[in-house]
ROFIKE-441723 format. One record per residue: x, z, y of N, C-alpha, C, O in turn. Coordinates in steps of 0.2 Angstrom, whole numbers, plus 2048, in hexadecimal, padded with zeros to 3 digits. Atoms other than C-alpha are relative to their C-alpha. Layout:
BEGIN
> X	Z	Y	X	Z	Y	X	Z	Y	X	Z	Y
...
***
This chain:
BEGIN
> 807	7FE	802	427	A13	EA3	7FC	803	805	7FE	809	807
> 805	7FD	7FB	419	A17	EAF	7FF	807	7FF	7FE	809	7FA
> 801	7F9	800	416	A28	EB3	7F7	801	7FF	7F4	7FE	803
> 806	7FF	802	405	A2D	EAC	7FC	804	806	7FF	809	809
> 803	7FB	7FB	3F7	A33	EB9	7F9	802	7FB	7F7	800	7F6
> 806	7FE	803	3E7	A3C	EB4	7FA	801	804	7FB	804	80A
> 807	7FF	7FB	3D5	A3B	EBA	7FB	803	7FA	7FB	803	7F4
> 804	7FD	804	3C7	A45	EB4	7F9	7FC	7FE	7F6	7F9	802
> 804	804	802	3BA	A3D	EA8	7F9	804	7FF	7F9	808	7FB
> 806	7FB	7FF	3A8	A44	EAC	7FD	7FE	7F7	7F9	802	7F4
> 803	802	807	3A3	A3B	E9A	803	805	7FA	800	808	7F6
> 7FD	7FD	805	3AF	A45	E90	802	807	803	805	80B	7FF
> 7FE	7FB	7FD	3B2	A53	E9C	807	802	800	809	808	7FF
> 7F9	7FF	800	3C4	A51	E9B	804	7FC	805	802	7F8	808
> 7FB	803	7FC	3D4	A4C	EA5	803	7FB	7FC	805	7FD	7F7
> 7FE	805	805	3D9	A3B	E9D	805	7FC	804	805	7FC	80A
> 7FB	803	7FC	3E9	A31	EA2	7FE	7F9	802	7FA	7F6	7FE
> 803	806	7FD	3E6	A23	EAD	807	7FC	803	80B	800	806
> 7FA	805	7FF	3F3	A14	EB1	7FE	7FC	806	7F8	7FA	807
> 802	805	7FB	3F4	A09	EC1	802	7F9	7FC	807	7F9	7F9
> 800	807	803	3F1	9F7	EBB	7FC	7FB	803	7F7	7FC	807
> 804	805	7FD	3EB	9E6	EBF	801	7FF	807	807	7FF	809
> 7FE	802	7F9	3E9	9E0	ED1	804	806	804	809	806	807
> 7FD	7F9	7FC	3EC	9F2	ED8	807	801	800	80B	802	804
> 7F9	7FF	802	3FD	9F3	ECF	803	7FB	803	808	7FD	806
> 7FC	804	7FE	403	9E3	ED5	800	800	808	805	7FE	80C
> 800	800	7F8	3FD	9E5	EE8	805	807	801	808	806	806
> 7FC	7FB	7FE	406	9F6	EE8	807	7FE	800	80B	800	804
> 7F9	802	801	416	9EE	EE1	802	7FB	806	807	7FB	809
> 7FD	805	7FA	416	9E0	EEE	801	804	806	806	802	809
> 800	7FB	7FB	412	9ED	EFB	807	803	801	80A	804	806
> 7FB	7FD	800	421	9F7	EF6	806	7FB	801	80B	7FD	805
> 7FB	804	7FF	42D	9E8	EF5	800	7FD	808	805	7FC	80B
> 800	802	7F9	427	9E1	F06	802	805	805	805	803	80A
> 7FE	7F9	7FB	429	9F3	F0F	808	800	7FE	80B	801	804
> 7FA	7FF	802	43A	9F4	F06	805	7FA	805	809	7FC	809
> 7FD	806	7FD	440	9E2	F0C	800	801	809	804	7FF	80C
> 801	7FF	7F9	439	9E6	F1E	804	806	803	807	805	808
> 7FB	7FB	7FE	443	9F6	F1F	807	7FD	800	80A	7FE	805
> 7F9	802	801	453	9EE	F18	801	7FA	807	807	7FA	809
> 7FF	805	7FB	451	9DF	F25	801	804	806	806	803	80A
> 801	7FC	7F9	44D	9EB	F34	807	804	800	80B	802	804
> 7F8	7FD	7FF	45D	9F6	F30	805	7FB	800	80A	7FD	804
> 7FB	806	800	468	9E6	F2C	800	7FE	808	805	7FC	80B
> 800	803	7F9	463	9E0	F3E	801	805	805	804	804	80A
> 7FC	7FA	7FB	466	9F2	F46	807	800	7FF	80B	802	804
> 7F8	7FF	802	477	9F2	F3E	803	7FB	803	808	7FD	806
> 7FD	806	7FE	47C	9E1	F43	800	800	808	804	7FD	80B
> 801	801	7F9	476	9E3	F55	804	806	803	808	805	807
> 7FC	7FA	7FE	47E	9F5	F57	807	801	7FD	80B	803	801
> 7FA	7FF	803	48C	9F5	F4B	805	7FA	7FE	80B	7F9	7FF
> 7FC	806	802	490	9E3	F46	800	7FE	7F9	7FF	802	7F4
> 800	801	807	491	9DA	F36	807	802	7FD	80B	804	800
> 7FA	7FD	804	49D	9DE	F28	806	7FB	802	80C	7FE	803
> 7FA	805	7FE	4A8	9CE	F2C	803	802	807	80A	801	808
> 7FE	7FF	7F9	4A8	9D3	F3F	804	807	800	809	808	803
> 7FC	7F9	801	4AE	9E5	F3A	807	7FF	7FD	80C	802	7FF
> 7F9	802	803	4BC	9DE	F2F	804	7FE	804	80A	800	805
> 7FC	804	7FB	4C1	9D2	F3C	803	804	806	808	803	808
> 7FE	7FA	7FB	4C1	9E1	F49	806	802	7FE	80B	801	802
> 7FA	7FC	803	4CD	9EA	F3E	806	7FD	800	80B	7FF	801
> 7F9	805	800	4D9	9DB	F3C	801	7FF	806	807	800	808
> 7FD	800	7F9	4D9	9D8	F4E	804	805	803	809	805	806
> 7FD	7FA	7FD	4DD	9E9	F51	807	802	7FE	80C	804	801
> 7F9	800	804	4EB	9E8	F45	805	7FB	802	80B	7FD	801
> 7FC	805	7FE	4F1	9D8	F4C	803	802	807	808	800	80A
> 7FE	7FE	7F9	4F1	9E0	F5E	807	805	800	80C	804	803
> 7FB	7FA	802	4FC	9EF	F58	806	7FD	7FF	80C	7FE	802
> 7FA	803	801	508	9E3	F50	803	7FB	805	809	7FA	806
> 7FD	803	7F9	509	9D9	F60	803	803	805	807	801	809
> 7FD	7FC	7FB	50D	9E6	F6A	806	803	7FE	80B	805	802
> 7F9	7FF	802	51B	9EB	F60	804	7FC	7FF	80A	7FD	7FF
> 7FD	806	7FF	521	9D9	F5F	802	800	808	808	7FE	80A
> 7FE	800	7F9	520	9DA	F72	806	805	802	80A	803	806
> 7FB	7FA	7FE	52A	9EA	F74	807	7FE	7FC	80C	800	7FE
> 7FA	803	803	537	9E2	F68	803	7FA	803	809	7F9	802
> 7FE	805	7FD	538	9D3	F71	804	802	807	809	800	809
> 7FE	7FE	7FA	53B	9DC	F82	807	804	7FD	80C	803	801
> 7FB	7FD	801	548	9E7	F78	807	7FB	7FF	80C	7FC	801
> 7FC	805	801	551	9D7	F72	802	7FC	805	808	7F9	804
> 7FF	803	7F9	550	9CF	F83	807	804	803	80C	802	805
> 7FB	7FB	7FC	55B	9DF	F8A	806	7FF	7FB	80C	7FE	7FE
> 7FB	800	804	566	9DF	F7B	804	7F9	801	80A	7FA	802
> 7FE	807	7FF	56A	9CC	F7E	804	800	807	809	7FD	807
> 7FE	7FF	7F9	56D	9D0	F91	807	804	7FE	80D	802	801
> 7FA	7FB	800	57A	9DC	F8C	806	7FC	7FC	80C	7FE	7FD
> 7FC	805	803	583	9CF	F80	803	7FC	805	809	7FB	806
> 7FE	805	7FB	583	9C3	F8E	805	803	805	80A	801	806
> 7FC	7FD	7FC	58A	9D0	F9A	808	801	7FE	80D	800	802
> 7F9	7FF	802	599	9D4	F8F	803	7F9	7FE	809	7F9	7FF
> 7FC	807	801	59C	9C1	F8A	802	7FE	807	807	7FB	807
> 7FD	803	7FA	59D	9BC	F9D	804	804	804	809	802	808
> 7FC	7FC	7FB	5A5	9CB	FA5	805	805	7FC	809	808	7FF
> 7FC	7FD	805	5AE	9D3	F96	805	7FB	7FD	80A	7FA	7FF
> 7FC	803	805	5B4	9C8	F89	803	7F9	804	809	7F8	803
> 7FD	806	7FD	5B6	9B8	F93	806	801	805	80B	7FE	806
> 7FB	7FE	7FB	5C0	9C1	FA1	807	802	7FC	80D	800	7FD
> 7FA	7FE	804	5CC	9C8	F94	803	7FA	7FD	809	7F9	7FD
> 7FD	806	803	5CE	9B7	F8B	802	7FB	805	804	7F5	804
> 7FF	806	7FB	5D0	9AE	F9C	7FC	7FA	7FF	7FE	7F4	7FF
> 804	806	802	5C1	9A4	F99	7FA	800	806	7F9	806	809
> 806	800	7FA	5B3	99F	FA7	7FA	801	7FC	7F8	800	7F6
> 807	7FD	803	5A2	9A6	FA3	7FB	7FA	7FE	7FC	7F5	802
> 805	806	801	594	99A	F9C	7FC	7FE	807	7F8	802	809
> 805	803	7FB	58B	990	FAA	7FA	803	800	7F8	806	7FA
> 807	7FF	800	57A	996	FAF	7FB	7FB	7FD	7F6	7FD	7FB
> 804	805	803	573	987	FAA	800	7FF	7F8	7FB	7FC	7F5
> 800	800	807	578	989	F99	7FE	806	7FD	7FA	805	7F9
> 805	7F9	801	572	99B	F98	7F9	800	7FF	7F6	802	7FB
> 807	801	7FF	562	996	F9E	7FD	7F9	7FC	7F8	7F6	7FE
> 802	806	805	560	988	F90	7F9	802	7FD	7F7	7FD	7FA
> 805	7FF	803	552	991	F89	7F9	7FF	804	7F4	800	801
> 806	800	7FC	546	98F	F98	7FE	7F8	7FF	801	7F3	7FE
> 803	805	800	53A	981	F96	7FA	800	7FA	7F9	806	7F7
> 805	800	805	52C	97C	F89	804	7FF	7F9	80A	7FD	7F8
> 7FE	7FF	807	52E	97F	F76	802	7FA	7FD	7FE	7F5	7FE
> 7FF	807	802	536	971	F6D	7FF	801	7F8	7FF	7FC	7F4
> 801	800	807	534	978	F5B	7F8	803	7FE	7F6	801	7F9
> 806	7FE	801	524	982	F5C	7FA	7FC	803	7FA	7FB	809
> 805	803	7FE	513	97A	F5D	7FB	806	803	7F8	80B	800
> 804	7FB	7FD	509	984	F6A	7FA	7FE	803	7F6	801	807
> 806	802	7FE	4FA	979	F6D	7FA	804	7FF	7F6	805	804
> 805	7FC	802	4EF	985	F64	7FE	806	803	7F8	808	803
> 800	7FA	7FC	4F2	993	F6F	800	7FF	808	800	804	80B
> 800	802	7F9	4F2	989	F80	7FB	805	803	7FC	807	809
> 806	7FD	7FD	4E2	992	F84	801	808	801	7FC	80C	803
> 7FF	7F9	801	4E9	9A3	F82	807	802	804	80C	804	802
> 7F9	800	7FC	4F6	9A6	F91	804	806	7FE	80A	805	7FF
> 7FB	7FA	802	4FD	9B7	F8B	804	7FE	7FA	80A	7FF	7FA
> 7FC	802	807	500	9B1	F79	805	7FB	801	80A	7FB	7FE
> 7FC	806	7FF	507	9A1	F80	806	802	804	80C	800	802
> 7FB	7FD	7FC	512	9AA	F8C	805	803	7FC	80B	803	7FD
> 7FB	7FB	804	519	9B6	F7E	803	7FB	7FC	809	7FC	7FB
> 7FD	806	804	51C	9A6	F72	806	7FD	803	80B	7FD	800
> 7FB	803	7FC	526	99E	F80	807	805	801	80D	803	800
> 7FA	7FC	800	531	9AD	F83	804	801	7FA	80A	802	7FA
> 7FD	7FF	806	534	9AF	F71	804	7FA	7FE	809	7FA	7FB
> 7FC	807	802	539	99C	F70	807	800	804	80C	7FE	801
> 7FA	7FF	7FB	545	99F	F7F	805	804	7FE	80A	803	7FF
> 7FB	7FB	801	54D	9AE	F79	804	7FE	7F9	80A	800	7F8
> 7FD	802	806	550	9A6	F68	806	7FB	802	80B	7FB	7FF
> 7FB	805	7FF	559	997	F70	806	804	804	80C	803	804
> 7FA	7FC	7FC	563	9A3	F7C	805	804	7FC	80A	804	7FE
> 7FB	7FD	806	569	9AC	F6C	804	7FB	7FD	80A	7FC	7FC
> 7FC	804	802	56E	99D	F65	806	7FD	804	80B	7FB	801
> 7FB	802	7FC	578	999	F74	805	806	801	80B	804	802
> 7FC	7FA	800	580	9AA	F74	803	800	7FA	809	801	7FA
> 7FD	801	806	584	9A8	F62	806	7FB	800	80B	7FC	7FC
> 7FB	806	7FF	58D	998	F66	806	802	805	80C	801	805
> 7FB	7FD	7FB	596	9A1	F74	804	804	7FD	80A	804	7FE
> 7FB	7FB	803	59C	9AF	F69	804	7FD	7FB	809	7FF	7FA
> 7FC	804	805	5A2	9A2	F5D	806	7FE	804	80C	7FF	802
> 7F9	803	7FB	5AD	99A	F6C	804	807	801	80A	806	802
> 7FB	7FB	7FD	5B3	9AB	F71	804	803	7F9	80A	805	7F9
> 7FB	7FF	806	5B9	9AE	F5E	806	7FC	801	80B	7FE	800
> 7FB	805	800	5C2	99E	F5F	805	802	806	80B	801	805
> 7FB	7FF	7FA	5CA	9A3	F71	804	806	7FE	80B	806	7FE
> 7FC	7FA	802	5CE	9B4	F6A	805	7FF	7FB	80B	802	7FB
> 7FB	802	805	5D6	9AD	F5B	806	7FD	802	80C	7FE	800
> 7FA	804	7FD	5E1	9A1	F66	804	805	804	80A	805	804
> 7FD	7FA	7FC	5E5	9B0	F72	804	804	7FD	80A	805	800
> 7FC	7FB	804	5EA	9BB	F65	806	7FD	7FD	80C	800	7FD
> 7FA	804	802	5F6	9AD	F5D	805	800	806	80B	801	805
> 7FB	800	7FA	5FD	9AB	F6F	803	806	802	808	806	804
> 7FD	7FA	7FE	5FF	9BD	F73	806	802	7FB	80B	805	7FC
> 7FB	7FF	805	608	9BE	F63	806	7FC	801	80C	7FE	7FF
> 7FB	805	7FF	613	9B0	F66	804	801	808	809	7FF	808
> 7FD	7FF	7F9	616	9B4	F79	806	805	7FF	806	80A	7FB
> 7FA	7FB	800	628	9BC	F7B	7FE	806	804	7FC	806	80A
> 802	7FA	7FE	624	9CE	F7D	803	806	800	801	80B	802
> 7FC	7FB	801	631	9DA	F78	808	7FE	801	80A	7F9	802
> 7F9	802	801	644	9DC	F79	802	7FE	7FA	800	800	7F5
> 7FE	803	805	64D	9D2	F6E	806	806	7FD	808	805	7F7
> 7FC	7FA	803	659	9E2	F6B	7FD	807	801	7FC	809	807
> 803	7F9	800	653	9F3	F68	805	805	803	809	809	7FF
> 7FB	7FD	7FC	65D	9FC	F76	7FE	805	804	7FD	803	80A
> 804	7FB	7FB	657	A0C	F7E	806	801	805	804	803	80A
> 7FA	7FE	7FB	668	A0E	F88	800	7FA	805	804	7F5	805
> 801	806	7FB	662	A01	F96	805	7FF	804	806	7FA	807
> 7FA	801	7FB	672	A04	FA0	805	7FC	7FC	80A	7FA	7FF
> 7FB	804	805	67B	9F9	F92	7FE	7F9	801	802	7F4	800
> 801	807	7FF	671	9EA	F96	803	7FC	807	803	7FF	80C
> 7FD	804	7FA	679	9DD	FA2	7FA	7F9	801	7FA	7F4	7FE
> 805	806	7FE	66B	9D2	FAA	802	7FD	806	7FF	7FF	80B
> 7FD	805	7FC	674	9C6	FB4	7FC	7FA	801	7FF	7F5	800
> 804	806	800	665	9BA	FB6	803	7FC	806	804	7FF	80B
> 7FF	805	7FA	66A	9AA	FC2	807	800	800	80A	801	7FC
> 7FA	803	7FE	679	9A5	FCA	805	806	7FE	803	80B	800
> 7FB	7FB	801	689	9AF	FC5	807	7FC	7FF	807	7F6	7FD
> 7FA	803	801	69C	9AD	FC3	801	800	7F9	801	806	7F6
> 7FF	800	807	6A0	9A8	FB2	806	802	7FE	80B	800	801
> 7F9	7FC	801	6AD	9B4	FAA	806	7FC	7FD	80B	7FE	7FC
> 7FA	805	804	6B6	9A5	FA0	802	7FB	805	808	7FB	807
> 7FE	805	7FC	6B5	997	FAC	802	801	807	804	7FC	80B
> 7FF	7FE	7F8	6B5	9A1	FBD	7FE	7FB	804	801	7FA	809
> 803	803	7FB	6A9	997	FC5	7F9	801	800	7F6	802	7FB
> 807	7FE	800	697	99A	FCB	7FC	7FB	7FC	7FB	7F5	7FD
> 805	804	803	68B	993	FBF	7F9	804	7FE	7F9	80A	7FF
> 805	7FD	802	679	996	FBA	7FF	804	7FA	802	801	7F5
> 800	7FC	806	675	9A4	FAE	7F9	801	7FF	7F5	804	803
> 807	801	801	664	9A1	FA7	7FD	805	7FA	7F8	804	7F7
> 802	7FB	804	662	9B0	F9D	802	807	801	805	809	806
> 7FE	7F9	801	666	9C3	F99	805	802	7FC	805	7FE	7F7
> 7FA	7FE	804	675	9CA	F92	7FE	808	7FD	7FE	80C	801
> 801	7FA	804	671	9D9	F85	806	802	7FD	808	7FF	7F8
> 7FA	7FE	802	682	9E2	F83	7FE	805	7F9	7FA	80A	7F9
> 801	7FC	806	682	9E9	F71	806	7FE	7FB	809	7F9	7FD
> 7FB	801	805	68E	9EB	F62	7FF	7FA	7FB	7F9	7F9	7FA
> 800	806	804	692	9DD	F57	7FC	802	7F9	7FD	807	7F5
> 804	7FE	805	685	9DD	F49	7F9	803	802	7F4	803	7FE
> 807	7FC	7FF	677	9E5	F52	7F9	7FB	800	7F9	7F6	803
> 806	804	802	666	9DE	F4C	7FC	7FC	806	7FB	800	80B
> 803	803	7FB	65E	9D1	F57	7F8	7FE	7FE	7F7	7FC	7F8
> 808	800	802	64A	9D0	F57	7FE	7FA	803	800	7F7	809
> 804	805	7FD	63F	9C2	F5A	7FB	803	803	7F7	807	801
> 805	7FD	7FC	635	9C5	F69	7F9	7FE	801	7F5	800	805
> 806	803	800	626	9BC	F64	7FF	7FC	7F9	804	7FA	7F6
> 802	803	807	61E	9B3	F55	802	7F8	802	802	7F6	807
> 7FE	808	7FF	625	9A1	F53	804	7FD	7FA	805	7FF	7F5
> 7FD	804	806	62E	994	F49	807	7FF	803	808	7FE	809
> 7F9	801	7FE	642	993	F49	800	7F8	801	800	7F4	7FD
> 800	808	7FE	644	981	F52	807	7FF	7FD	808	7FA	7F9
> 7F9	802	803	658	982	F4E	803	807	800	801	80B	804
> 7FA	7FA	800	666	98F	F4A	805	7FC	7FE	806	7FA	7F8
> 7FA	804	801	676	986	F4C	806	803	804	805	807	809
> 7FB	7FE	7FB	687	988	F55	802	7FB	805	802	7F5	804
> 800	803	7F9	689	983	F66	807	801	802	80A	807	801
> 7FA	7FF	7FD	69A	981	F6F	7FF	806	806	804	80A	807
> 7FF	7FC	7FB	694	98B	F7E	7FB	807	7FE	7FD	80D	7FF
> 804	7FB	802	685	996	F76	804	804	7F9	802	80A	7F8
> 7FF	7FE	806	68E	999	F66	7FB	800	7FB	7F8	7FB	7FB
> 805	800	805	683	99D	F57	7FA	802	805	7FA	807	808
> 806	800	7FC	672	99A	F60	7FA	7FF	7FC	7FA	7FB	7F8
> 807	801	804	660	99B	F5A	7FC	7FE	805	7FC	801	80B
> 806	802	7FC	652	992	F63	7F9	801	7FC	7F7	7FF	7F7
> 806	7FE	804	641	999	F5F	7FA	7FD	804	7F9	7FF	80A
> 806	803	7FE	631	98F	F62	7FA	804	800	7F7	804	7FA
> 806	7FB	801	622	99B	F66	7FA	7FC	800	7F5	7FF	7FE
> 806	803	7FE	616	98D	F6A	7FD	802	807	800	807	80A
> 803	7FD	7FA	60B	98F	F79	805	7FE	806	804	801	80C
> 7FB	803	7FA	619	986	F84	805	807	800	808	808	806
> 7FB	7FB	7FF	624	996	F80	806	7FF	7FB	805	7FD	7F5
> 7FA	801	804	636	995	F79	805	806	802	805	807	808
> 7FB	7FB	7FF	644	9A3	F78	806	7FD	7FD	805	7FA	7F8
> 7FB	802	802	656	9A0	F75	805	807	7FF	805	80B	804
> 7FC	7FB	801	662	9AD	F6D	808	7FE	7FE	80A	7FA	7F9
> 7F8	803	801	676	9AA	F6F	804	804	7FF	803	80A	7FF
> 7FA	7FC	803	686	9AF	F69	800	804	7FB	804	808	7FB
> 801	7FC	807	681	9B6	F59	806	800	7FB	80A	7FC	7FB
> 7FB	7FF	805	68C	9BC	F4C	7FE	7FD	7FA	802	7FA	7F6
> 803	803	806	681	9B7	F3E	7F8	7FE	801	7F5	801	805
> 808	802	7FF	66F	9AE	F3B	7FD	805	7FA	800	807	7F6
> 805	7FD	805	661	9B7	F31	7FB	7FB	7FF	7F6	7FE	7FB
> 805	805	800	656	9A8	F32	803	7FA	7FF	809	7F9	7FF
> 7FE	807	801	656	995	F2E	7FB	7FC	804	7F5	7FE	805
> 804	804	7FC	64F	987	F38	7FA	7FE	7FC	7FB	7FE	7F6
> 807	801	803	63C	984	F35	7FD	805	7FD	7F7	805	7FB
> 803	7FA	803	63A	996	F2F	7FB	803	807	7FC	804	80D
> 804	7FD	7FC	62B	99E	F36	802	808	801	804	80B	7FC
> 7FE	7F8	7FE	62E	9B1	F3E	7FB	803	804	7F7	7FF	807
> 805	7FC	7FC	624	9BF	F45	804	804	805	80A	806	804
> 7FD	7FB	7FB	627	9CA	F55	802	805	7FB	800	807	7F6
> 7FD	7FA	803	633	9D7	F50	804	7FE	7FA	809	802	7F8
> 7FD	802	805	63A	9CE	F42	808	7FE	801	809	7FA	805
> 7F9	802	7FE	64E	9CE	F41	801	7F8	7FE	800	7F6	7F8
> 7FF	808	802	654	9BC	F43	808	7FF	801	80B	7FA	801
> 7F9	801	800	667	9BF	F46	804	807	803	801	80C	803
> 7FD	7FA	7FE	675	9CB	F4C	804	7FE	805	806	7F8	805
> 7FC	803	7F9	67E	9CD	F5C	808	7FF	7FE	80B	802	7F9
> 7F9	802	801	690	9C6	F5D	803	7FD	807	800	7FF	80D
> 7FC	802	7FA	69C	9BE	F69	802	7F8	7FF	808	7F7	801
> 7FE	806	802	69C	9AC	F64	7FF	7FB	806	7FC	7FD	80B
> 801	804	7FA	69D	99D	F70	804	802	806	808	806	805
> 7FD	7FE	7F9	6A2	9A0	F83	7FD	807	801	7F8	808	803
> 803	7F9	800	6A0	9B2	F82	807	805	800	80C	804	7FC
> 7F9	7FC	7FF	6AD	9C0	F88	7FF	807	7FB	804	80A	7F9
> 800	7FA	804	6A5	9CF	F7D	7FA	7FF	7FB	7F6	7FA	7FB
> 806	7FF	804	698	9D3	F71	7F9	801	803	7F8	806	806
> 806	7FF	7FD	687	9D0	F77	7FA	7FA	7FF	7FC	7F5	7FC
> 805	805	801	676	9C6	F76	7FF	7FD	807	7FE	800	80C
> 803	802	7FB	673	9B9	F82	7F8	7FD	7FF	7F8	7F8	7FB
> 808	800	801	65F	9B8	F83	7FD	7FB	806	7FD	7FD	80C
> 804	805	7FB	655	9A9	F8C	7F9	800	7FE	7F7	800	7F8
> 807	801	802	642	9A7	F8D	7FF	7F9	805	801	7F9	80B
> 803	805	7FD	63B	996	F92	7F9	7FF	7FF	7F6	801	7FA
> 807	801	800	629	991	F97	800	7F9	802	802	7F7	807
> 801	807	7FF	624	97F	F97	806	7FD	802	806	7F8	806
> 7F9	802	800	636	97B	F96	804	802	806	80A	800	806
> 7FD	7FE	7FB	63B	984	FA5	802	808	7FF	7FF	80C	7FC
> 7FD	7F9	801	646	994	FA5	7FC	805	804	7FB	804	80A
> 803	7FB	7FB	63E	9A4	FAB	804	807	7FE	807	808	7F9
> 7FC	7FA	800	645	9B6	FAD	7FE	804	7F9	7F8	805	7F9
> 803	7FD	806	643	9BF	F9C	7FD	808	802	7F9	80A	7FF
> 803	7FA	7FE	641	9CF	FA5	7F9	802	801	7F7	807	802
> 807	800	7FE	630	9CB	FA9	7FC	801	7F9	7F6	802	7F9
> 804	800	806	62B	9CB	F96	801	807	7FC	7FF	807	7F7
> 7FE	7FA	805	631	9DC	F91	7FC	807	801	7FE	80D	7FF
> 804	7FB	7FF	624	9E8	F98	7FC	804	7FB	7FA	80A	7FA
> 804	7FD	805	61A	9E9	F88	803	803	7FB	801	807	7F7
> 7FC	7FC	805	629	9F0	F7F	802	806	803	803	80B	800
> 7FE	7F9	7FD	62C	9FD	F8C	7FC	804	803	7F6	801	803
> 804	7FB	7FD	625	A0C	F95	801	7FD	807	806	7FA	808
> 800	802	7FA	621	A09	FA8	807	803	803	80A	801	808
> 7FA	7FD	7FC	630	A15	FAC	806	7FC	7FD	80B	7FA	800
> 7FB	804	803	63C	A0B	FA0	7FF	7F9	803	804	7F5	804
> 7FF	806	7FD	636	9FB	FA7	802	800	809	806	7FB	80B
> 7FD	800	7F9	639	A00	FB9	807	802	800	80B	800	805
> 7F8	800	800	64A	A06	FB4	804	7FA	7FE	80A	7F9	7FF
> 7FD	806	801	64D	9F5	FAD	800	7FB	806	805	7F8	807
> 800	804	7F9	648	9EC	FBD	806	802	804	80A	7FF	807
> 7FA	7FF	7FD	654	9F7	FC5	807	7FF	7FF	80B	7FD	803
> 7F9	802	802	662	9F4	FBB	801	7F9	801	807	7F7	803
> 800	806	801	65D	9E2	FBB	803	7FD	808	805	7F8	809
> 7FD	801	7F9	661	9E3	FCF	807	800	801	80A	7FD	805
> 7FA	7FF	7FF	672	9E8	FCD	804	7FB	7FD	803	7F7	7F9
> 7FB	805	802	681	9DD	FCB	805	802	7FB	809	806	7FD
> 7FC	7FE	807	68A	9DE	FB9	806	7FA	800	805	7F4	803
> 7FA	805	801	69A	9D5	FB4	7FC	7FB	7FA	7F9	7FE	7F6
> 803	805	804	693	9C5	FAA	805	800	7FA	80B	800	7F9
> 7FD	800	807	696	9C4	F97	801	7FA	7FE	806	7FA	7FA
> 7FF	807	802	695	9B1	F95	800	7FB	806	800	7F5	804
***
């Protein structure tokens, strides 16, 4: 509702209501609208020139957020590269040394160098910094894939080594802390029965009849039978080219084909076959060749006990078989 205005009417000597109407009203309305539009356009022009459009403001905020996220990703990329270098160092200089394996060749390690094979980077080729980071990311991914494969290989190697270490003869076949009762006449000696010099390819452990005899490593019983010279004898196949033999037993505690673990009782000391008293004749073979068993006992003995064992082994004892 239009606000009423009052004018003095000389005819009536009164102030009477007066309303704007006709052309004057429309002229004023058009003037007001025109002035408002002019002010609005001027303000919008100043705003866009000095502050920017709404779209530009929103885009600027979005770009700022993306920059922060990019900086975070850049830092994480640097951290991941450093972590990968630690894994690579442990792989080449620790794990592979322990597992007696050669480090991966440098050309394999650097397989991540070169163009991307999976990411389409054509859209960012005009942005060198962005392109460089994408290429680093692609390289890092492929190097990580190589390292994962390397650690899978290390696990396989470790499993094989653990099996080999468990199978390798590494303890005394008889638990005997009195080392001066061991007869270690390995090599040529005068046979106590035939009185001629003959090769003696094992060590003789003097012990009472019935003393338990232990498997010196994991393996499979190849044979457990009576031999004219060895008496009751066990051949234990450890795999990995190792074999041990236990002779002159009084009794077997295993059967051919049986799987045994290191430290498991496989028989008992006796004096069967060509033997002059109760003892265990123990042999170790590697790739079909006899080796001195004394070289396999250090795991079962302290350094002092091992040194004493070596000292005893250098003495001359009367052979028992």
